[in-house]
C-alpha atoms as an extended CHARMM CRD file, in Angstrom:
* protein
*
       290  EXT
         1         1  MET       CA             14.8510000000       80.8610000000       61.4490000000  PROA      1               0.0000000000
         2         2  VAL       CA             12.6000000000       80.0750000000       64.4210000000  PROA      2               0.0000000000
         3         3  ASP       CA             12.9330000000       76.8800000000       66.4940000000  PROA      3               0.0000000000
         4         4  GLY       CA             15.1420000000       75.2850000000       63.8300000000  PROA      4               0.0000000000
         5         5  THR       CA             18.1090000000       74.3170000000       66.0020000000  PROA      5               0.0000000000
         6         6  ASP       CA             18.7100000000       71.6130000000       68.6180000000  PROA      6               0.0000000000
         7         7  SER       CA             18.3240000000       73.6510000000       71.7880000000  PROA      7               0.0000000000
         8         8  LEU       CA             20.7160000000       71.4870000000       73.8470000000  PROA      8               0.0000000000
         9         9  VAL       CA             24.2250000000       70.7300000000       72.6050000000  PROA      9               0.0000000000
        10        10  SER       CA             26.9980000000       68.7020000000       74.1960000000  PROA      10              0.0000000000
        11        11  THR       CA             30.5350000000       69.8150000000       74.9650000000  PROA      11              0.0000000000
        12        12  GLY       CA             31.7430000000       67.3230000000       72.3630000000  PROA      12              0.0000000000
        13        13  TRP       CA             29.5110000000       68.8410000000       69.7050000000  PROA      13              0.0000000000
        14        14  LEU       CA             30.6810000000       72.3450000000       70.5110000000  PROA      14              0.0000000000
        15        15  ALA       CA             34.3360000000       71.3020000000       70.4430000000  PROA      15              0.0000000000
        16        16  GLU       CA             33.8130000000       69.9610000000       66.9160000000  PROA      16              0.0000000000
        17        17  HSD       CA             31.9960000000       73.1200000000       65.7440000000  PROA      17              0.0000000000
        18        18  LEU       CA             33.9220000000       75.7840000000       67.6340000000  PROA      18              0.0000000000
        19        19  GLU       CA             35.4680000000       77.1770000000       64.4440000000  PROA      19              0.0000000000
        20        20  ASP       CA             32.2240000000       77.2660000000       62.4610000000  PROA      20              0.0000000000
        21        21  PRO       CA             31.8100000000       80.8360000000       61.1240000000  PROA      21              0.0000000000
        22        22  ASP       CA             28.0620000000       80.9470000000       61.8130000000  PROA      22              0.0000000000
        23        23  ILE       CA             28.3990000000       80.0880000000       65.5180000000  PROA      23              0.0000000000
        24        24  ARG       CA             28.7440000000       82.6260000000       68.3120000000  PROA      24              0.0000000000
        25        25  VAL       CA             29.4430000000       81.2770000000       71.8030000000  PROA      25              0.0000000000
        26        26  VAL       CA             28.1200000000       83.4110000000       74.6690000000  PROA      26              0.0000000000
        27        27  ASP       CA             29.3800000000       83.2070000000       78.2450000000  PROA      27              0.0000000000
        28        28  ILE       CA             26.6540000000       84.3200000000       80.6660000000  PROA      28              0.0000000000
        29        29  ARG       CA             28.0940000000       83.1210000000       83.9640000000  PROA      29              0.0000000000
        30        30  GLY       CA             26.6410000000       84.7900000000       87.0440000000  PROA      30              0.0000000000
        31        31  TYR       CA             25.2060000000       84.3300000000       90.4990000000  PROA      31              0.0000000000
        32        32  VAL       CA             22.2690000000       84.9120000000       92.7860000000  PROA      32              0.0000000000
        33        33  LYS       CA             23.8880000000       85.4890000000       96.1750000000  PROA      33              0.0000000000
        34        34  LYS       CA             21.4260000000       84.6380000000       98.9420000000  PROA      34              0.0000000000
        35        35  THR       CA             21.7060000000       85.9370000000      102.5120000000  PROA      35              0.0000000000
        36        36  ASP       CA             19.5660000000       84.6440000000      105.3790000000  PROA      36              0.0000000000
        37        37  LEU       CA             18.1370000000       87.6420000000      107.2490000000  PROA      37              0.0000000000
        38        38  GLY       CA             16.4290000000       85.5280000000      109.9030000000  PROA      38              0.0000000000
        39        39  GLU       CA             12.7540000000       85.1700000000      110.7820000000  PROA      39              0.0000000000
        40        40  GLY       CA             11.9880000000       83.5710000000      107.4300000000  PROA      40              0.0000000000
        41        41  ARG       CA             13.3640000000       86.3990000000      105.3190000000  PROA      41              0.0000000000
        42        42  GLN       CA             16.0580000000       86.2810000000      102.6890000000  PROA      42              0.0000000000
        43        43  LYS       CA             18.0380000000       88.8270000000      100.7050000000  PROA      43              0.0000000000
        44        44  ALA       CA             19.1190000000       88.1070000000       97.1240000000  PROA      44              0.0000000000
        45        45  GLU       CA             21.8540000000       89.9510000000       95.2320000000  PROA      45              0.0000000000
        46        46  TYR       CA             22.0900000000       89.5800000000       91.4510000000  PROA      46              0.0000000000
        47        47  LEU       CA             25.6810000000       89.3500000000       90.2290000000  PROA      47              0.0000000000
        48        48  GLY       CA             27.4770000000       88.8960000000       86.9280000000  PROA      48              0.0000000000
        49        49  ALA       CA             30.8200000000       87.1180000000       86.5840000000  PROA      49              0.0000000000
        50        50  ARG       CA             32.6300000000       89.2510000000       84.0200000000  PROA      50              0.0000000000
        51        51  GLU       CA             35.9510000000       88.9820000000       85.8990000000  PROA      51              0.0000000000
        52        52  GLU       CA             35.7850000000       85.1960000000       85.6500000000  PROA      52              0.0000000000
        53        53  TYR       CA             35.1320000000       85.4960000000       81.9140000000  PROA      53              0.0000000000
        54        54  GLU       CA             38.0890000000       87.8360000000       81.4540000000  PROA      54              0.0000000000
        55        55  GLU       CA             40.3080000000       85.3780000000       83.3100000000  PROA      55              0.0000000000
        56        56  SER       CA             39.2770000000       82.3240000000       81.3010000000  PROA      56              0.0000000000
        57        57  HSD       CA             36.5150000000       81.3160000000       78.8950000000  PROA      57              0.0000000000
        58        58  ILE       CA             35.7280000000       79.0800000000       75.9260000000  PROA      58              0.0000000000
        59        59  PRO       CA             37.7120000000       80.2690000000       72.8800000000  PROA      59              0.0000000000
        60        60  GLY       CA             35.7000000000       82.7190000000       70.8020000000  PROA      60              0.0000000000
        61        61  ALA       CA             33.1180000000       83.3530000000       73.4950000000  PROA      61              0.0000000000
        62        62  VAL       CA             31.7570000000       86.8290000000       74.1720000000  PROA      62              0.0000000000
        63        63  TYR       CA             30.3160000000       87.8530000000       77.5290000000  PROA      63              0.0000000000
        64        64  VAL       CA             26.8070000000       88.8980000000       78.5500000000  PROA      64              0.0000000000
        65        65  ASP       CA             26.0280000000       90.1340000000       82.0600000000  PROA      65              0.0000000000
        66        66  TRP       CA             22.5840000000       88.7350000000       82.8560000000  PROA      66              0.0000000000
        67        67  THR       CA             21.9770000000       91.4460000000       85.4760000000  PROA      67              0.0000000000
        68        68  SER       CA             22.4310000000       94.4510000000       83.1640000000  PROA      68              0.0000000000
        69        69  ASP       CA             23.0840000000       93.6530000000       79.5020000000  PROA      69              0.0000000000
        70        70  ILE       CA             19.7740000000       91.9280000000       78.7310000000  PROA      70              0.0000000000
        71        71  THR       CA             17.6080000000       93.7660000000       81.2460000000  PROA      71              0.0000000000
        72        72  ASP       CA             15.4330000000       96.8690000000       81.1770000000  PROA      72              0.0000000000
        73        73  PRO       CA             17.0110000000       99.6310000000       83.3220000000  PROA      73              0.0000000000
        74        74  ASP       CA             13.7670000000      101.6200000000       83.2800000000  PROA      74              0.0000000000
        75        75  ASN       CA             11.5970000000       98.8450000000       84.7160000000  PROA      75              0.0000000000
        76        76  PRO       CA             11.1030000000       99.0730000000       88.5010000000  PROA      76              0.0000000000
        77        77  VAL       CA             10.8650000000       95.2830000000       88.7080000000  PROA      77              0.0000000000
        78        78  PRO       CA             14.4020000000       93.8080000000       88.8070000000  PROA      78              0.0000000000
        79        79  ALA       CA             15.8760000000       91.8070000000       85.8960000000  PROA      79              0.0000000000
        80        80  GLN       CA             13.0690000000       92.3860000000       83.3940000000  PROA      80              0.0000000000
        81        81  LEU       CA             13.8640000000       91.6270000000       79.7600000000  PROA      81              0.0000000000
        82        82  ALA       CA             15.4550000000       94.4170000000       77.7330000000  PROA      82              0.0000000000
        83        83  PRO       CA             13.1350000000       96.1210000000       75.2210000000  PROA      83              0.0000000000
        84        84  PRO       CA             13.6220000000       95.3260000000       71.5120000000  PROA      84              0.0000000000
        85        85  GLU       CA             15.9800000000       98.1570000000       70.5630000000  PROA      85              0.0000000000
        86        86  ARG       CA             18.2580000000       97.6300000000       73.5620000000  PROA      86              0.0000000000
        87        87  PHE       CA             18.3410000000       93.8790000000       72.9090000000  PROA      87              0.0000000000
        88        88  ARG       CA             19.0890000000       94.4340000000       69.2130000000  PROA      88              0.0000000000
        89        89  GLU       CA             21.9900000000       96.7550000000       69.9930000000  PROA      89              0.0000000000
        90        90  LEU       CA             23.5190000000       94.2240000000       72.3640000000  PROA      90              0.0000000000
        91        91  MET       CA             23.2130000000       91.3480000000       69.9020000000  PROA      91              0.0000000000
        92        92  GLU       CA             24.7540000000       93.3580000000       67.0910000000  PROA      92              0.0000000000
        93        93  SER       CA             27.6100000000       94.5020000000       69.3460000000  PROA      93              0.0000000000
        94        94  LEU       CA             28.3900000000       90.8110000000       69.9230000000  PROA      94              0.0000000000
        95        95  SER       CA             28.3130000000       89.9870000000       66.1760000000  PROA      95              0.0000000000
        96        96  ILE       CA             25.0630000000       88.0780000000       66.5510000000  PROA      96              0.0000000000
        97        97  GLY       CA             22.9350000000       88.4430000000       63.4500000000  PROA      97              0.0000000000
        98        98  ASP       CA             19.7190000000       86.9070000000       62.1910000000  PROA      98              0.0000000000
        99        99  ASP       CA             21.5110000000       83.8110000000       60.8740000000  PROA      99              0.0000000000
       100       100  THR       CA             23.8930000000       83.2910000000       63.7900000000  PROA      100             0.0000000000
       101       101  HSD       CA             23.6710000000       80.0760000000       65.7880000000  PROA      101             0.0000000000
       102       102  VAL       CA             24.0770000000       81.1930000000       69.4060000000  PROA      102             0.0000000000
       103       103  VAL       CA             25.4740000000       78.6580000000       71.8840000000  PROA      103             0.0000000000
       104       104  VAL       CA             25.1950000000       79.9590000000       75.4350000000  PROA      104             0.0000000000
       105       105  TYR       CA             26.7070000000       78.6500000000       78.6540000000  PROA      105             0.0000000000
       106       106  ASP       CA             26.9230000000       79.5370000000       82.3190000000  PROA      106             0.0000000000
       107       107  HSD       CA             28.6890000000       77.7440000000       85.1600000000  PROA      107             0.0000000000
       108       108  SER       CA             26.7370000000       74.5250000000       84.7700000000  PROA      108             0.0000000000
       109       109  GLY       CA             24.3150000000       74.9160000000       81.8990000000  PROA      109             0.0000000000
       110       110  GLY       CA             21.6980000000       76.3650000000       84.2320000000  PROA      110             0.0000000000
       111       111  GLN       CA             19.2400000000       79.1980000000       84.6240000000  PROA      111             0.0000000000
       112       112  PHE       CA             21.2960000000       82.0590000000       83.1810000000  PROA      112             0.0000000000
       113       113  ALA       CA             21.9590000000       80.1270000000       79.9760000000  PROA      113             0.0000000000
       114       114  THR       CA             18.2880000000       79.2230000000       79.6230000000  PROA      114             0.0000000000
       115       115  ARG       CA             17.3590000000       82.8370000000       80.3780000000  PROA      115             0.0000000000
       116       116  LEU       CA             19.2670000000       84.0490000000       77.3050000000  PROA      116             0.0000000000
       117       117  TRP       CA             17.8940000000       81.1260000000       75.2810000000  PROA      117             0.0000000000
       118       118  TRP       CA             14.3740000000       82.2160000000       76.2630000000  PROA      118             0.0000000000
       119       119  ALA       CA             15.1240000000       85.8770000000       75.4780000000  PROA      119             0.0000000000
       120       120  LEU       CA             16.3340000000       84.9100000000       72.0040000000  PROA      120             0.0000000000
       121       121  MET       CA             13.2730000000       82.7390000000       71.4510000000  PROA      121             0.0000000000
       122       122  TYR       CA             11.0150000000       85.5770000000       72.5870000000  PROA      122             0.0000000000
       123       123  TYR       CA             12.6700000000       87.8490000000       70.0500000000  PROA      123             0.0000000000
       124       124  GLY       CA             12.1240000000       85.2980000000       67.2930000000  PROA      124             0.0000000000
       125       125  HSD       CA             15.6700000000       83.9310000000       67.0860000000  PROA      125             0.0000000000
       126       126  GLY       CA             15.2760000000       80.1470000000       67.1000000000  PROA      126             0.0000000000
       127       127  GLU       CA             18.9290000000       79.4770000000       66.3030000000  PROA      127             0.0000000000
       128       128  ALA       CA             19.8420000000       79.2650000000       69.9770000000  PROA      128             0.0000000000
       129       129  SER       CA             21.2570000000       76.4350000000       72.0750000000  PROA      129             0.0000000000
       130       130  VAL       CA             22.3500000000       75.8240000000       75.6570000000  PROA      130             0.0000000000
       131       131  LEU       CA             25.6520000000       74.0450000000       76.3330000000  PROA      131             0.0000000000
       132       132  ASP       CA             24.7770000000       71.0190000000       78.4450000000  PROA      132             0.0000000000
       133       133  GLY       CA             26.8560000000       71.0800000000       81.6260000000  PROA      133             0.0000000000
       134       134  GLY       CA             28.2330000000       74.5220000000       80.8370000000  PROA      134             0.0000000000
       135       135  TRP       CA             31.6360000000       75.8100000000       81.8530000000  PROA      135             0.0000000000
       136       136  GLY       CA             32.0020000000       73.2110000000       84.6080000000  PROA      136             0.0000000000
       137       137  LYS       CA             31.7170000000       70.2440000000       82.2620000000  PROA      137             0.0000000000
       138       138  TRP       CA             33.8600000000       71.9320000000       79.6090000000  PROA      138             0.0000000000
       139       139  THR       CA             36.7610000000       72.5020000000       82.0110000000  PROA      139             0.0000000000
       140       140  ASN       CA             36.3640000000       69.1590000000       83.7970000000  PROA      140             0.0000000000
       141       141  GLU       CA             36.9250000000       67.4960000000       80.4330000000  PROA      141             0.0000000000
       142       142  GLY       CA             40.1330000000       69.4670000000       79.9150000000  PROA      142             0.0000000000
       143       143  ARG       CA             38.8560000000       71.3180000000       76.8730000000  PROA      143             0.0000000000
       144       144  PRO       CA             40.5890000000       74.5120000000       75.6790000000  PROA      144             0.0000000000
       145       145  ALA       CA             40.1470000000       77.8540000000       77.4250000000  PROA      145             0.0000000000
       146       146  THR       CA             41.5870000000       81.3040000000       76.8490000000  PROA      146             0.0000000000
       147       147  ASP       CA             41.6670000000       84.8320000000       78.2140000000  PROA      147             0.0000000000
       148       148  GLU       CA             41.6630000000       86.3320000000       74.7140000000  PROA      148             0.0000000000
       149       149  ILE       CA             38.6880000000       88.6140000000       74.0270000000  PROA      149             0.0000000000
       150       150  PRO       CA             37.4160000000       87.9510000000       70.4920000000  PROA      150             0.0000000000
       151       151  ASP       CA             36.9800000000       90.6320000000       67.8810000000  PROA      151             0.0000000000
       152       152  THR       CA             33.4360000000       91.5150000000       66.8870000000  PROA      152             0.0000000000
       153       153  GLY       CA             32.2960000000       92.7590000000       63.5140000000  PROA      153             0.0000000000
       154       154  PRO       CA             29.1170000000       94.1020000000       61.9620000000  PROA      154             0.0000000000
       155       155  ALA       CA             25.8920000000       92.1380000000       62.2940000000  PROA      155             0.0000000000
       156       156  SER       CA             22.2040000000       92.7220000000       61.6980000000  PROA      156             0.0000000000
       157       157  PHE       CA             19.8080000000       91.3840000000       64.3320000000  PROA      157             0.0000000000
       158       158  THR       CA             16.0720000000       91.8130000000       63.8650000000  PROA      158             0.0000000000
       159       159  PRO       CA             13.9270000000       91.5180000000       66.9950000000  PROA      159             0.0000000000
       160       160  ARG       CA             10.6090000000       89.8570000000       66.1900000000  PROA      160             0.0000000000
       161       161  PRO       CA              8.8090000000       89.6760000000       69.5410000000  PROA      161             0.0000000000
       162       162  ARG       CA              6.5750000000       86.6740000000       70.0800000000  PROA      162             0.0000000000
       163       163  PRO       CA              4.2620000000       87.8890000000       72.8500000000  PROA      163             0.0000000000
       164       164  GLU       CA              2.9530000000       84.3850000000       73.5520000000  PROA      164             0.0000000000
       165       165  TRP       CA              6.3440000000       83.5460000000       75.1270000000  PROA      165             0.0000000000
       166       166  ARG       CA              6.0040000000       86.2170000000       77.8210000000  PROA      166             0.0000000000
       167       167  THR       CA              3.2300000000       87.2250000000       80.2010000000  PROA      167             0.0000000000
       168       168  ASP       CA              2.5430000000       89.6900000000       83.0010000000  PROA      168             0.0000000000
       169       169  ALA       CA              0.6160000000       89.6340000000       86.2850000000  PROA      169             0.0000000000
       170       170  GLU       CA             -2.6910000000       90.2560000000       84.5610000000  PROA      170             0.0000000000
       171       171  GLY       CA             -1.9390000000       87.4110000000       82.1640000000  PROA      171             0.0000000000
       172       172  VAL       CA             -1.2440000000       85.0980000000       85.0980000000  PROA      172             0.0000000000
       173       173  LEU       CA             -4.5420000000       86.0890000000       86.7030000000  PROA      173             0.0000000000
       174       174  ALA       CA             -6.3110000000       85.3630000000       83.4380000000  PROA      174             0.0000000000
       175       175  ALA       CA             -4.5500000000       81.9750000000       83.3000000000  PROA      175             0.0000000000
       176       176  SER       CA             -5.6370000000       81.0020000000       86.8020000000  PROA      176             0.0000000000
       177       177  GLY       CA             -7.7680000000       78.2360000000       85.3240000000  PROA      177             0.0000000000
       178       178  GLY       CA             -4.7720000000       76.8710000000       83.4040000000  PROA      178             0.0000000000
       179       179  PHE       CA             -1.4940000000       75.3970000000       84.5970000000  PROA      179             0.0000000000
       180       180  ILE       CA              0.9340000000       77.6120000000       86.5240000000  PROA      180             0.0000000000
       181       181  LEU       CA              4.3420000000       76.2810000000       87.5240000000  PROA      181             0.0000000000
       182       182  ASP       CA              6.4320000000       77.7360000000       90.3680000000  PROA      182             0.0000000000
       183       183  ALA       CA             10.1640000000       77.0700000000       89.8060000000  PROA      183             0.0000000000
       184       184  ARG       CA             11.4520000000       78.5310000000       93.1020000000  PROA      184             0.0000000000
       185       185  ASP       CA             12.9220000000       76.5050000000       95.9540000000  PROA      185             0.0000000000
       186       186  PRO       CA             10.4760000000       74.6450000000       98.2200000000  PROA      186             0.0000000000
       187       187  GLY       CA             10.8670000000       77.0510000000      101.1510000000  PROA      187             0.0000000000
       188       188  GLN       CA              9.6660000000       79.9730000000       99.0680000000  PROA      188             0.0000000000
       189       189  TYR       CA              6.8460000000       78.0360000000       97.4330000000  PROA      189             0.0000000000
       190       190  PHE       CA              5.4780000000       76.8140000000      100.7680000000  PROA      190             0.0000000000
       191       191  GLY       CA              5.7000000000       80.2770000000      102.3330000000  PROA      191             0.0000000000
       192       192  GLU       CA              8.4980000000       79.4460000000      104.7810000000  PROA      192             0.0000000000
       193       193  VAL       CA             10.8950000000       81.9780000000      103.2150000000  PROA      193             0.0000000000
       194       194  ALA       CA             10.1980000000       85.4320000000      101.7720000000  PROA      194             0.0000000000
       195       195  ARG       CA             12.5710000000       87.5260000000       99.6560000000  PROA      195             0.0000000000
       196       196  GLY       CA             13.2790000000       91.1140000000      100.6700000000  PROA      196             0.0000000000
       197       197  ASN       CA             10.1260000000       92.9620000000      101.6820000000  PROA      197             0.0000000000
       198       198  GLY       CA              7.8230000000       90.7860000000       99.5880000000  PROA      198             0.0000000000
       199       199  ARG       CA              5.0760000000       88.5310000000      100.8750000000  PROA      199             0.0000000000
       200       200  ALA       CA              5.5370000000       84.8150000000      101.4610000000  PROA      200             0.0000000000
       201       201  GLY       CA              3.6730000000       82.1440000000       99.5210000000  PROA      201             0.0000000000
       202       202  HSD       CA              2.8530000000       81.4080000000       95.8850000000  PROA      202             0.0000000000
       203       203  VAL       CA              0.3930000000       82.2470000000       93.1320000000  PROA      203             0.0000000000
       204       204  PRO       CA             -2.9200000000       80.5730000000       94.0290000000  PROA      204             0.0000000000
       205       205  GLY       CA             -3.2300000000       77.2160000000       92.3000000000  PROA      205             0.0000000000
       206       206  ALA       CA              0.3950000000       77.0990000000       91.1680000000  PROA      206             0.0000000000
       207       207  ARG       CA              2.1640000000       73.7340000000       91.2910000000  PROA      207             0.0000000000
       208       208  HSD       CA              5.7950000000       73.3640000000       92.3120000000  PROA      208             0.0000000000
       209       209  LEU       CA              8.8300000000       72.1470000000       90.3500000000  PROA      209             0.0000000000
       210       210  HSD       CA             12.1620000000       73.4660000000       91.5890000000  PROA      210             0.0000000000
       211       211  ALA       CA             14.3130000000       74.4180000000       88.5920000000  PROA      211             0.0000000000
       212       212  ASP       CA             17.4350000000       72.8700000000       90.1590000000  PROA      212             0.0000000000
       213       213  SER       CA             15.7440000000       69.4670000000       90.2870000000  PROA      213             0.0000000000
       214       214  LEU       CA             16.0020000000       69.1430000000       86.4970000000  PROA      214             0.0000000000
       215       215  PHE       CA             19.8220000000       68.9620000000       86.5930000000  PROA      215             0.0000000000
       216       216  ASP       CA             22.1630000000       66.1610000000       87.5430000000  PROA      216             0.0000000000
       217       217  GLU       CA             23.7790000000       67.3180000000       90.7900000000  PROA      217             0.0000000000
       218       218  GLU       CA             27.2140000000       65.9300000000       89.9050000000  PROA      218             0.0000000000
       219       219  SER       CA             27.6530000000       66.8540000000       86.2420000000  PROA      219             0.0000000000
       220       220  GLY       CA             25.3750000000       69.9120000000       86.0020000000  PROA      220             0.0000000000
       221       221  THR       CA             23.8280000000       68.4740000000       82.8350000000  PROA      221             0.0000000000
       222       222  PHE       CA             20.1090000000       68.1710000000       82.2720000000  PROA      222             0.0000000000
       223       223  LEU       CA             18.5530000000       64.9270000000       83.4500000000  PROA      223             0.0000000000
       224       224  PRO       CA             17.5590000000       62.4270000000       80.7450000000  PROA      224             0.0000000000
       225       225  ASP       CA             14.2540000000       63.2360000000       79.0870000000  PROA      225             0.0000000000
       226       226  GLY       CA             12.5220000000       60.3000000000       80.7580000000  PROA      226             0.0000000000
       227       227  GLU       CA             13.4670000000       61.4800000000       84.2330000000  PROA      227             0.0000000000
       228       228  ILE       CA             12.3940000000       65.0250000000       83.4300000000  PROA      228             0.0000000000
       229       229  GLU       CA              9.0350000000       63.7260000000       82.2250000000  PROA      229             0.0000000000
       230       230  GLU       CA              8.6060000000       61.8540000000       85.5220000000  PROA      230             0.0000000000
       231       231  LYS       CA              9.2380000000       65.0540000000       87.4510000000  PROA      231             0.0000000000
       232       232  LEU       CA              6.7790000000       66.9170000000       85.2610000000  PROA      232             0.0000000000
       233       233  ARG       CA              4.0860000000       64.2970000000       85.9130000000  PROA      233             0.0000000000
       234       234  GLU       CA              4.8030000000       64.4710000000       89.6660000000  PROA      234             0.0000000000
       235       235  ALA       CA              4.3250000000       68.2420000000       89.4990000000  PROA      235             0.0000000000
       236       236  GLY       CA              0.9920000000       67.7520000000       87.7610000000  PROA      236             0.0000000000
       237       237  VAL       CA              2.0100000000       68.7930000000       84.2610000000  PROA      237             0.0000000000
       238       238  SER       CA             -0.2600000000       67.2040000000       81.6750000000  PROA      238             0.0000000000
       239       239  ASP       CA              1.1290000000       65.1430000000       78.8060000000  PROA      239             0.0000000000
       240       240  ASP       CA             -0.9920000000       67.2860000000       76.4640000000  PROA      240             0.0000000000
       241       241  LYS       CA              1.6960000000       69.1430000000       74.5070000000  PROA      241             0.0000000000
       242       242  ASP       CA             -0.7710000000       71.8550000000       73.4630000000  PROA      242             0.0000000000
       243       243  ALA       CA             -1.9260000000       72.7110000000       76.9900000000  PROA      243             0.0000000000
       244       244  PRO       CA             -0.9560000000       76.2670000000       78.0610000000  PROA      244             0.0000000000
       245       245  ILE       CA              1.7000000000       76.4620000000       80.7840000000  PROA      245             0.0000000000
       246       246  VAL       CA              2.9450000000       79.5770000000       82.5750000000  PROA      246             0.0000000000
       247       247  ALA       CA              6.1430000000       79.3620000000       84.6420000000  PROA      247             0.0000000000
       248       248  TYR       CA              7.4800000000       81.8420000000       87.1680000000  PROA      248             0.0000000000
       249       249  CYS       CA             10.2040000000       82.1370000000       89.8120000000  PROA      249             0.0000000000
       250       250  ASN       CA             11.5700000000       85.2660000000       91.5150000000  PROA      250             0.0000000000
       251       251  GLY       CA             12.6950000000       87.2350000000       88.4590000000  PROA      251             0.0000000000
       252       252  GLY       CA             11.7310000000       85.2300000000       85.3800000000  PROA      252             0.0000000000
       253       253  VAL       CA             15.1520000000       83.5520000000       85.2490000000  PROA      253             0.0000000000
       254       254  ALA       CA             14.9200000000       80.1330000000       86.9500000000  PROA      254             0.0000000000
       255       255  ALA       CA             11.4700000000       79.8080000000       85.3520000000  PROA      255             0.0000000000
       256       256  THR       CA             13.1800000000       79.4750000000       81.9830000000  PROA      256             0.0000000000
       257       257  VAL       CA             14.7100000000       76.1230000000       83.0750000000  PROA      257             0.0000000000
       258       258  PRO       CA             11.4090000000       74.1800000000       83.0790000000  PROA      258             0.0000000000
       259       259  LEU       CA             10.2880000000       76.1440000000       80.0210000000  PROA      259             0.0000000000
       260       260  PHE       CA             13.4520000000       75.0230000000       78.2300000000  PROA      260             0.0000000000
       261       261  ALA       CA             12.8670000000       71.4030000000       79.2660000000  PROA      261             0.0000000000
       262       262  LEU       CA              9.2070000000       71.5440000000       78.2470000000  PROA      262             0.0000000000
       263       263  HSD       CA             10.0910000000       73.0490000000       74.8650000000  PROA      263             0.0000000000
       264       264  ARG       CA             12.5870000000       70.2630000000       74.1990000000  PROA      264             0.0000000000
       265       265  LEU       CA              9.8920000000       67.7080000000       75.0130000000  PROA      265             0.0000000000
       266       266  GLY       CA              7.5880000000       69.2410000000       72.4060000000  PROA      266             0.0000000000
       267       267  TYR       CA              5.3190000000       71.4610000000       74.4960000000  PROA      267             0.0000000000
       268       268  LYS       CA              4.0940000000       74.3260000000       72.3270000000  PROA      268             0.0000000000
       269       269  ASN       CA              2.1300000000       76.7580000000       74.5240000000  PROA      269             0.0000000000
       270       270  LEU       CA              4.6840000000       78.1220000000       76.9850000000  PROA      270             0.0000000000
       271       271  ALA       CA              4.9700000000       81.5120000000       78.6780000000  PROA      271             0.0000000000
       272       272  ASN       CA              7.3650000000       83.0490000000       81.1820000000  PROA      272             0.0000000000
       273       273  TYR       CA              5.9120000000       85.4050000000       83.7920000000  PROA      273             0.0000000000
       274       274  ASP       CA              8.8390000000       87.7990000000       83.5910000000  PROA      274             0.0000000000
       275       275  GLY       CA              7.9030000000       89.8630000000       86.6490000000  PROA      275             0.0000000000
       276       276  SER       CA              7.4990000000       86.6980000000       88.7170000000  PROA      276             0.0000000000
       277       277  TRP       CA              7.5790000000       86.9190000000       92.5130000000  PROA      277             0.0000000000
       278       278  ASN       CA              9.6580000000       90.1080000000       92.4630000000  PROA      278             0.0000000000
       279       279  GLU       CA              6.4770000000       91.7610000000       91.2160000000  PROA      279             0.0000000000
       280       280  TRP       CA              3.7130000000       89.4550000000       92.4900000000  PROA      280             0.0000000000
       281       281  GLY       CA              5.0150000000       89.2820000000       96.0630000000  PROA      281             0.0000000000
       282       282  SER       CA              5.2000000000       93.0700000000       96.3690000000  PROA      282             0.0000000000
       283       283  ARG       CA              1.7490000000       93.8750000000       94.9470000000  PROA      283             0.0000000000
       284       284  GLU       CA             -0.9130000000       93.8370000000       97.6350000000  PROA      284             0.0000000000
       285       285  ASP       CA             -3.6520000000       93.7410000000       94.9890000000  PROA      285             0.0000000000
       286       286  LEU       CA             -2.6100000000       90.2450000000       93.8760000000  PROA      286             0.0000000000
       287       287  PRO       CA             -3.7340000000       87.1170000000       95.7630000000  PROA      287             0.0000000000
       288       288  VAL       CA             -1.2860000000       84.8440000000       97.5970000000  PROA      288             0.0000000000
       289       289  GLU       CA             -1.6010000000       81.2520000000       98.7520000000  PROA      289             0.0000000000
       290       290  GLU       CA              0.6160000000       79.5220000000      101.3150000000  PROA      290             0.0000000000
């Protein structure tokens, strides 16, 4: 089933449905560790949090390392989405089949959870939800946790790629007359900070909406829909739900946060530039604006 499930579920809802046989909870906690190198340059290290999962997690949850399990090891651009066969093998190893409702969480319901949500949507699996507030909200409410690793059994997962959900550099160039959304932090968007050896700046014509701004700072939950819509209008996003929108960040991960929010608000023509600035910033043949 595609797009048939509420894509944002509460901790209360999950607590009530934790024993449902058709639900598989996925823990995808991780980090982007940033180091200031001086002179406007920054280093970023992509890290999973498997040790934290093994110490304590939501009962029944399996673990996915966002840096390796759902990525393509043969792609020179970091953190690119795993190809269909690799993705299928992972899903089946986690007992996720075509009819499984996947509920995914990270530390606060943020970009790693939406990254897996987007990956599932791209592969045609609409039965996917993000846990609002993630692990932080779950534990703050005193809900159950365990160190027990669940058993996994046979499953059949069928990847059905939907290419409209994903684009590349050439697709972004072709969309230069449409709406492009940069989800990175303001310093990177305005060219004050550059990652690694890449160039500073943003895709020409792109508008800015920092992914973190869509979350409540205290609870880690998504802002109410009305507040998100205000932020979208401030960023220049049209209220035309059929208008094409491409989002990007550094590695196609934070970009999935505004895509998730837009999808929930009924926007239908959404694409993630998976290579994002990791690719764009390093290719001298692509234009940059500061």
